[in-house]
KEDREN-438972 format. One line per field, with one value per atom (N, C-alpha, C): residue number from 1; atom name; x, y, z. Coordinates in steps of 0.2 Angstrom, whole numbers, plus 2048, in hexadecimal, padded with zeros to 3 digits. Atoms other than C-alpha are relative to their C-alpha. Layout:
<recs>
resi	(NUM ...)
name	(CA ...)
xx	(X ...)
yy	(Y ...)
zz	(Z ...)
</recs>
This chain:
<recs>
resi	(1 1 1 2 2 2 3 3 3 4 4 4 5 5 5 6 6 6 7 7 7 8 8 8 9 9 9 10 10 10 11 11 11 12 12 12 13 13 13 14 14 14 15 15 15 16 16 16 17 17 17 18 18 18 19 19 19 20 20 20 21 21 21 22 22 22 23 23 23 24 24 24 25 25 25 26 26 26 27 27 27 28 28 28 29 29 29 30 30 30 31 31 31 32 32 32 33 33 33 34 34 34 35 35 35 36 36 36 37 37 37 38 38 38 39 39 39 40 40 40 41 41 41 42 42 42 43 43 43 44 44 44 45 45 45 46 46 46 47 47 47 48 48 48 49 49 49 50 50 50 51 51 51 52 52 52 53 53 53 54 54 54 55 55 55 56 56 56 57 57 57 58 58 58 59 59 59 60 60 60 61 61 61 62 62 62 63 63 63 64 64 64 65 65 65 66 66 66 67 67 67 68 68 68 69 69 69 70 70 70 71 71 71 72 72 72 73 73 73 74 74 74 75 75 75 76 76 76 77 77 77 78 78 78 79 79 79 80 80 80 81 81 81 82 82 82 83 83 83 84 84 84 85 85 85 86 86 86 87 87 87 88 88 88 89 89 89 90 90 90 91 91 91 92 92 92 93 93 93 94 94 94 95 95 95 96 96 96 97 97 97 98 98 98 99 99 99 100 100 100 101 101 101 102 102 102 103 103 103 104 104 104 105 105 105 106 106 106 107 107 107 108 108 108 109 109 109 110 110 110 111 111 111 112 112 112 113 113 113 114 114 114 115 115 115 116 116 116 117 117 117 118 118 118 119 119 119 120 120 120 121 121 121 122 122 122 123 123 123 124 124 124 125 125 125 126 126 126 127 127 127 128 128 128 129 129 129 130 130 130 131 131 131 132 132 132 133 133 133 134 134 134 135 135 135 136 136 136 137 137 137 138 138 138 139 139 139 140 140 140 141 141 141 142 142 142 143 143 143 144 144 144 145 145 145 146 146 146 147 147 147 148 148 148 149 149 149 150 150 150 151 151 151 152 152 152 153 153 153 154 154 154 155 155 155 156 156 156 157 157 157 158 158 158 159 159 159 160 160 160 161 161 161 162 162 162 163 163 163 164 164 164 165 165 165 166 166 166 167 167 167 168 168 168 169 169 169 170 170 170 171 171 171 172 172 172 173 173 173 174 174 174 175 175 175 176 176 176 177 177 177 178 178 178 179 179 179 180 180 180 181 181 181 182 182 182 183 183 183 184 184 184 185 185 185 186 186 186 187 187 187 188 188 188 189 189 189 190 190 190 191 191 191 192 192 192 193 193 193 194 194 194 195 195 195 196 196 196 197 197 197 198 198 198 199 199 199 200 200 200 201 201 201 202 202 202 203 203 203 204 204 204 205 205 205 206 206 206 207 207 207 208 208 208 209 209 209 210 210 210 211 211 211 212 212 212 213 213 213 214 214 214 215 215 215 216 216 216 217 217 217 218 218 218 219 219 219 220 220 220 221 221 221 222 222 222 223 223 223 224 224 224 225 225 225 226 226 226 227 227 227 228 228 228 229 229 229 230 230 230 231 231 231 232 232 232 233 233 233)
name	(N CA C N CA C N CA C N CA C N CA C N CA C N CA C N CA C N CA C N CA C N CA C N CA C N CA C N CA C N CA C N CA C N CA C N CA C N CA C N CA C N CA C N CA C N CA C N CA C N CA C N CA C N CA C N CA C N CA C N CA C N CA C N CA C N CA C N CA C N CA C N CA C N CA C N CA C N CA C N CA C N CA C N CA C N CA C N CA C N CA C N CA C N CA C N CA C N CA C N CA C N CA C N CA C N CA C N CA C N CA C N CA C N CA C N CA C N CA C N CA C N CA C N CA C N CA C N CA C N CA C N CA C N CA C N CA C N CA C N CA C N CA C N CA C N CA C N CA C N CA C N CA C N CA C N CA C N CA C N CA C N CA C N CA C N CA C N CA C N CA C N CA C N CA C N CA C N CA C N CA C N CA C N CA C N CA C N CA C N CA C N CA C N CA C N CA C N CA C N CA C N CA C N CA C N CA C N CA C N CA C N CA C N CA C N CA C N CA C N CA C N CA C N CA C N CA C N CA C N CA C N CA C N CA C N CA C N CA C N CA C N CA C N CA C N CA C N CA C N CA C N CA C N CA C N CA C N CA C N CA C N CA C N CA C N CA C N CA C N CA C N CA C N CA C N CA C N CA C N CA C N CA C N CA C N CA C N CA C N CA C N CA C N CA C N CA C N CA C N CA C N CA C N CA C N CA C N CA C N CA C N CA C N CA C N CA C N CA C N CA C N CA C N CA C N CA C N CA C N CA C N CA C N CA C N CA C N CA C N CA C N CA C N CA C N CA C N CA C N CA C N CA C N CA C N CA C N CA C N CA C N CA C N CA C N CA C N CA C N CA C N CA C N CA C N CA C N CA C N CA C N CA C N CA C N CA C N CA C N CA C N CA C N CA C N CA C N CA C N CA C N CA C N CA C N CA C N CA C N CA C N CA C N CA C N CA C N CA C N CA C N CA C N CA C N CA C N CA C N CA C N CA C N CA C N CA C N CA C N CA C N CA C N CA C N CA C N CA C N CA C N CA C N CA C N CA C N CA C N CA C N CA C N CA C N CA C)
xx	(7FC 990 7FC 803 98B 7FF 800 987 802 7FD 991 7FF 800 98C 7FE 802 983 805 7FB 993 806 7FB 99D 7FF 801 9A0 7FB 804 998 803 7FD 9A4 806 7FA 9B4 7FD 801 9B4 7FA 806 9A7 802 7FF 9A5 801 800 9A7 7F9 806 99A 7FD 802 998 804 7FC 99C 802 7FD 9A6 7FB 806 997 7FC 805 98C 804 7FC 99A 800 7FF 99C 7F9 806 989 7FE 801 988 803 7FC 996 7FD 803 98E 7FA 806 97D 801 7FE 985 802 7FE 98E 7FA 806 97E 7FC 804 974 803 7FD 981 800 800 982 7F9 807 96F 7FE 801 96F 802 7FD 979 7FB 805 96A 7FB 804 95E 804 7FB 96D 801 7FF 970 7FA 807 95D 7FF 801 95C 804 7FB 96B 7FE 802 964 7FA 806 953 802 7FE 95B 803 7FD 966 7FB 805 958 7FB 805 94B 802 7FD 956 7FC 804 94B 804 7FC 959 804 7FC 960 7FF 801 958 802 7FE 95E 808 7F9 96D 800 7FF 975 7FC 804 96B 7FA 806 95C 802 7FE 965 803 7FE 96E 7FB 806 95E 7FD 803 956 804 7FC 965 801 7FF 968 7F9 807 955 7FF 802 953 805 7FB 963 7FF 801 961 7F9 806 94F 800 7FF 953 804 7FB 961 7FC 804 955 7FB 805 948 804 7FD 955 802 7FE 95B 7FA 806 949 7FD 803 945 805 7FA 956 7FF 801 94F 7F9 806 93F 800 801 939 800 800 938 807 7F9 94B 803 7FC 951 7FC 803 943 802 7FE 947 807 7F9 959 801 800 956 7FD 803 94B 805 7FB 959 805 7FA 966 7FD 803 959 801 800 958 807 7F9 96B 802 7FF 96C 7FD 803 960 804 7FC 96B 807 7FA 97A 800 801 973 802 7FE 976 808 7F9 989 801 7FF 988 7FF 802 97F 805 7FB 98C 807 7FB 99A 7FF 802 991 800 7FF 992 807 7F9 9A5 800 7FF 9AB 802 7FE 9B3 7FC 804 9A5 7FF 801 9A1 806 7F9 9B4 801 7FE 9B5 7FB 805 9A5 803 7FD 9AD 806 7F9 9BE 7FE 802 9B5 7FD 803 9AB 806 7FB 9BB 804 7FC 9C5 7FC 804 9B7 800 800 9B6 807 7F9 9C9 801 7FF 9C9 7FC 804 9BB 804 7FC 9C5 806 7FA 9D5 7FD 802 9CB 7FD 802 9C2 805 7FA 9D2 804 7FD 9DA 7FC 804 9CB 801 800 9CE 807 7F9 9E1 802 7FE 9E2 7FD 802 9E1 7FE 802 9E0 7FA 807 9D0 802 7FF 9CE 7FA 805 9C0 802 7FE 9CB 800 800 9CA 7F9 807 9B7 800 801 9B8 804 7FD 9C5 7FD 804 9BC 7FA 806 9AC 802 7FE 9B5 802 7FE 9BC 7FA 807 9AB 7FC 804 9A3 803 7FC 9B1 7FE 801 9AE 7F9 807 99B 7FF 800 99D 803 7FC 9AA 7FC 804 99F 7FA 805 990 802 7FD 99A 802 7FE 9A1 7FA 806 98F 7FF 802 98D 806 7FA 99F 802 7FF 9A1 807 7F9 9B4 802 7FE 9BB 806 7FA 9CB 7FD 803 9C0 7FD 803 9B7 805 7FA 9C7 803 7FD 9CE 7FB 805 9BD 800 800 9BD 806 7FA 9CF 7FF 801 9CB 7FB 805 9BB 802 7FE 9C3 805 7FC 9D0 7FC 804 9C4 7FB 805 9B6 803 7FC 9C3 802 7FE 9C9 7F9 806 9B7 7FD 802 9B4 804 7FC 9C2 7FD 803 9BB 7FA 807 9A9 801 7FF 9AF 803 7FC 9BB 7FB 805 9AC 7FC 804 9A2 804 7FB 9B1 801 7FE 9B4 7F9 807 9A1 7FE 803 99F 7FA 806 991 7FC 803 984 7F9 806 976 802 7FD 979 7FD 803 96D 804 7FB 977 807 7F9 987 800 801 981 7FF 800 97C 806 7F9 98D 804 7FC 996 7FE 803 98A 802 7FF 98D 808 7F9 9A0 802 7FF 9A0 7FD 803 994 805 7FB 9A0 806 7FA 9AF 7FF 802 9A7 7FF 801 9A0 806 7FA 9B0 805 7FC 9BA 7FD 804 9AD 801 800 9AE 808 7F8 9C2 801 7FF 9C2 7FD 804 9B5 804 7FC 9BF 807 7F9 9D0 801 7FF 9CD 7FA 806 9BC 802 7FF 9BE 7FA 806 9B3 800 800 9AD 803)
yy	(7F9 907 805 7FA 914 7FE 801 916 807 7FA 922 7FF 802 91A 806 7FA 92A 805 7FB 934 7FD 803 928 7FF 801 927 805 7FB 937 801 800 936 805 7FC 93F 807 7F9 952 803 7FD 955 807 7F9 967 805 7FB 96E 803 7FD 97B 803 7FE 97E 806 7FA 990 800 800 994 802 7FE 99D 7FB 805 98E 7FB 804 983 802 7FE 98E 800 800 98F 7F9 807 97C 7FE 801 97B 803 7FC 989 7FC 804 980 7FA 807 96F 801 7FF 976 802 7FE 97E 7FA 805 96F 7FA 805 964 802 7FE 96E 7FF 801 96E 7F9 807 95B 7FD 802 959 801 7FF 960 7FA 806 951 7FA 806 945 800 7FF 94C 7FE 801 94C 7F8 807 93A 7FC 804 934 801 7FE 93D 7FC 804 935 7F9 807 924 7FE 801 925 801 7FF 92C 7FB 805 920 7F9 807 910 7FD 803 90D 7FC 804 906 7FA 805 8FB 7F9 807 8EB 7FF 801 8EE 7FD 803 8E2 7FA 806 8D5 802 800 8D1 805 7FC 8DB 807 7F9 8EB 802 800 8E8 801 7FF 8E6 806 7FA 8F5 806 7FB 900 800 800 8FA 802 7FF 8FA 808 7F9 90C 804 7FC 913 800 800 90D 802 7FD 911 808 7F9 923 803 7FE 924 800 801 91E 806 7FB 92B 807 7FA 939 801 800 935 802 7FE 936 807 7FA 946 806 7FC 94F 807 7FA 95B 804 7FE 95F 804 7FD 969 7FB 806 958 7FE 803 955 801 7FE 95E 7FD 803 958 7F8 807 946 7FF 801 948 801 7FF 94F 7FB 805 941 7FA 805 935 801 7FF 93E 7FF 802 93C 7F8 808 929 7FE 802 928 802 7FE 931 7FB 805 924 7FA 806 916 800 7FF 91E 800 7FF 91F 7FA 806 90D 800 800 90F 806 7FA 920 7FD 803 917 7FC 804 90A 804 7FC 917 804 7FC 921 7FC 805 911 800 7FF 915 806 7FA 920 806 7FA 92B 801 800 929 807 7F9 93C 802 7FE 93F 7FD 804 931 803 7FE 938 807 7F9 94A 7FF 801 943 7FE 802 93A 805 7FA 94A 804 7FC 954 7FD 803 948 800 800 947 807 7F9 95A 802 7FF 95A 7FD 803 94E 804 7FC 958 806 7FA 968 7FF 801 960 7FE 802 958 806 7FA 968 805 7FC 972 7FD 803 965 801 800 965 807 7F9 978 802 7FE 977 7FB 805 967 802 7FE 96B 7FB 805 95B 7FC 804 950 7FA 807 942 7FB 804 93A 7F9 807 92B 7FC 804 927 7FD 802 924 7F8 808 911 7FD 803 90D 801 7FF 915 7FC 804 90D 7F8 807 8FC 7FF 800 900 801 7FF 906 7F9 806 8F6 7FA 805 8EB 801 7FF 8F4 7FE 802 8F2 7F9 808 8DF 7FE 802 8DE 801 7FE 8E7 7FC 805 8DC 7F9 807 8CC 801 7FF 8D3 801 800 8D6 7F9 807 8C3 7FD 803 8BF 803 7FD 8CC 801 800 8CE 807 7F9 8DD 802 7FE 8DC 802 7FF 8DB 807 7F9 8EB 805 7FB 8F4 801 7FF 8F0 803 7FD 8F4 808 7F9 905 804 7FD 909 801 800 905 805 7FC 90F 808 7F9 91F 802 7FE 91E 801 800 91A 806 7FA 927 807 7F9 935 801 7FF 932 802 7FE 932 807 7F9 942 805 7FC 94A 7FF 801 942 804 7FD 948 808 7F9 95A 803 7FE 95B 800 800 956 806 7FA 965 806 7FA 971 800 800 96B 800 7FF 96C 7F9 807 959 7FE 801 959 807 7F9 967 800 800 961 800 7FF 967 7FB 805 95A 7F9 806 94B 801 7FE 954 7FF 800 956 7F8 807 943 7FD 804 93D 802 7FE 948 7FE 802 944 7F8 807 931 7FF 800 934 802 7FD 93E 7FB 805 931 7FA 806 923 801 7FF 92B 801 7FF 931 7F9 806 920 7FB 804 917 802 7FD 923 7FE 802 920 7F9 807 90D 7FF 801 90E 802 7FD 919 7FC 804 90F 7F9 806 8FF 801 7FF 906 804 7FC 913 801 800 90F 7FE 802 90F 7FE 802 905 803 7FD 90B 7FA)
zz	(7FF 0D8 7FD 803 0CC 7F8 807 0BA 7FC 804 0AF 7F9 807 09F 7FB 804 099 7FE 801 099 7FC 804 08E 7F9 807 07C 7FC 803 076 7F9 806 067 800 801 061 7FE 802 05E 804 7FC 06C 802 7FD 072 7FA 806 060 7FF 801 05D 807 7F9 070 802 7FE 075 807 7F9 084 805 7FC 08B 802 7FE 08A 804 7FC 091 808 7F9 0A0 804 7FE 0A2 803 7FE 0A3 806 7FA 0AF 806 7FB 0BA 803 7FE 0BA 804 7FD 0BE 807 7F9 0CD 805 7FC 0D4 801 7FF 0D1 804 7FC 0D9 807 7F9 0E8 803 7FE 0E9 802 800 0E7 807 7FA 0F7 806 7FB 101 801 7FF 0FE 802 7FE 100 807 7F9 111 804 7FD 115 800 801 10F 805 7FC 119 807 7F9 129 802 7FF 127 801 800 124 807 7FA 133 806 7FA 13F 800 800 139 800 801 136 7FB 805 127 7FB 804 11D 804 7FC 12B 7FE 802 124 7F9 807 113 800 800 114 7FB 805 108 7FA 807 0F8 800 800 0FD 800 800 100 7F9 807 0EF 7FB 805 0E6 800 7FF 0ED 7FD 802 0EA 7F8 807 0D8 7FC 804 0D3 801 7FF 0DB 7FC 803 0D4 7F8 807 0C2 7FE 802 0C2 800 800 0C7 7FA 805 0BB 7F9 806 0AD 7FF 800 0B2 7FF 801 0B3 7F8 807 0A1 7FC 804 09B 801 7FF 0A3 800 7FF 0A2 7FC 804 095 801 7FE 09E 807 7FA 0AD 806 7FA 0B7 801 7FF 0B5 807 7FA 0C4 806 7FB 0D0 800 801 0CA 803 7FE 0CD 808 7F9 0DE 804 7FC 0E3 800 800 0DD 806 7FB 0E9 807 7FA 0F7 801 800 0F3 802 7FF 0F3 807 7F9 104 805 7FC 10B 800 801 104 803 7FD 10B 808 7F9 11C 804 7FC 121 801 7FF 11E 806 7FB 128 807 7FA 136 803 7FE 137 802 7FE 137 807 7F9 145 806 7FB 14F 803 7FD 151 805 7FB 15F 7FC 804 152 7F9 806 145 7FD 803 143 7FC 803 140 7F9 806 133 7FA 806 129 7FE 802 129 7FC 804 123 7F9 807 115 7FC 803 111 7FD 802 111 7FB 805 107 7F9 806 0FA 7FD 802 0F9 7FD 802 0F7 7F9 807 0E8 7FB 805 0E0 7FE 801 0E2 7FB 804 0DA 7F9 806 0CC 7FC 803 0C8 7FE 802 0C8 7FA 806 0BC 7FA 806 0B0 7FD 803 0AE 7FD 802 0AA 7FB 805 0A0 7F9 806 08E 7FB 804 085 802 7FF 083 805 7FC 090 7FE 802 086 7FF 801 083 807 7F9 096 801 7FF 095 800 800 090 805 7FB 09C 807 7FA 0AA 801 800 0A6 802 7FF 0A6 808 7F9 0B7 805 7FC 0BE 800 800 0B8 804 7FC 0C0 807 7F9 0D0 802 7FF 0CF 801 800 0CC 806 7FA 0DA 806 7FA 0E6 801 7FF 0E2 803 7FD 0E5 807 7F9 0F5 805 7FB 0FC 803 7FD 0FD 803 7FD 101 807 7F9 10F 802 7FE 10E 801 7FE 117 7FB 805 10C 7FA 806 0FD 800 7FF 103 7FF 800 106 7F9 807 0F4 7FC 804 0EC 801 7FF 0F5 7FE 803 0F0 7F9 808 0DE 7FE 801 0DF 801 7FF 0E6 7FA 806 0D7 7FA 807 0C9 800 800 0CF 801 800 0D2 7F9 807 0C0 7FC 803 0BB 801 7FE 0C4 7FB 805 0B9 7F9 807 0A9 7FF 801 0AC 800 800 0B1 7FA 806 0A2 7FA 806 096 801 800 09D 7FE 801 09C 7F8 807 08A 7FB 803 085 7FD 802 083 804 7FC 090 800 801 08C 805 7FC 098 807 7F9 0AA 805 7FC 0B1 800 802 0A9 803 7FE 0AE 808 7F9 0C0 803 7FE 0C1 800 801 0BB 806 7FB 0C7 807 7F9 0D6 801 7FF 0D3 801 7FF 0D2 808 7F9 0E3 805 7FC 0EB 801 7FF 0E7 803 7FC 0ED 807 7F9 0FD 803 7FD 100 801 800 0FC 806 7FA 108 806 7F9 116 801 7FF 114 802 7FF 114 807 7FA 123 806 7FB 12D 801 7FF 12A 803 7FE 12D 806 7FA 13A 805 7FB 143 807 7F9 156 804 7FB 161 807 7FA 171 805)
</recs>
């Protein structure tokens, strides 16, 4: 699924000594980079759908390619986040994620109402982000204590998702998708609140965390809509 480890357990009293101006700058840069990151994601998804390059990545092979690529990129982003290479590496990662997402998008486009399902998932994800961004600006108390519980939830979802790749249960996919929407929506609020409070001062790391949250919510919504609302010709 995702890796939000880098956003957890930064210690109590985070944000102390971080000025309001600096926090606003990090938040503003994060939003701009997050918006920019969607461009290579869409490009990667379009290339994947048009070329069918990911069609053969099924079962264990697809899982290995995804996990190897995702964790490799996340490691590289962590190493380059304070250098000029940080943004290009992050954008390369979002292109890769678009490619990996293209297989699910192709499957959904196979339904008669496929484009409508994709737009509904996109709108739902945007709505979740808007709600969480609004909440992060009005909630006064720290949400740092949520980190450990959210990490456990994300880990459980990842393990469940890996098992279900081999089991192939539709009911299991639906349960995992529902859980992922809940956990990563909460993670979105948690990551946004950390930026607002000054707990995250690197906008590349902040963008990575929010991007992973958004991708998980979108993918899970799309999977649910495809299972429950897909119409065959």
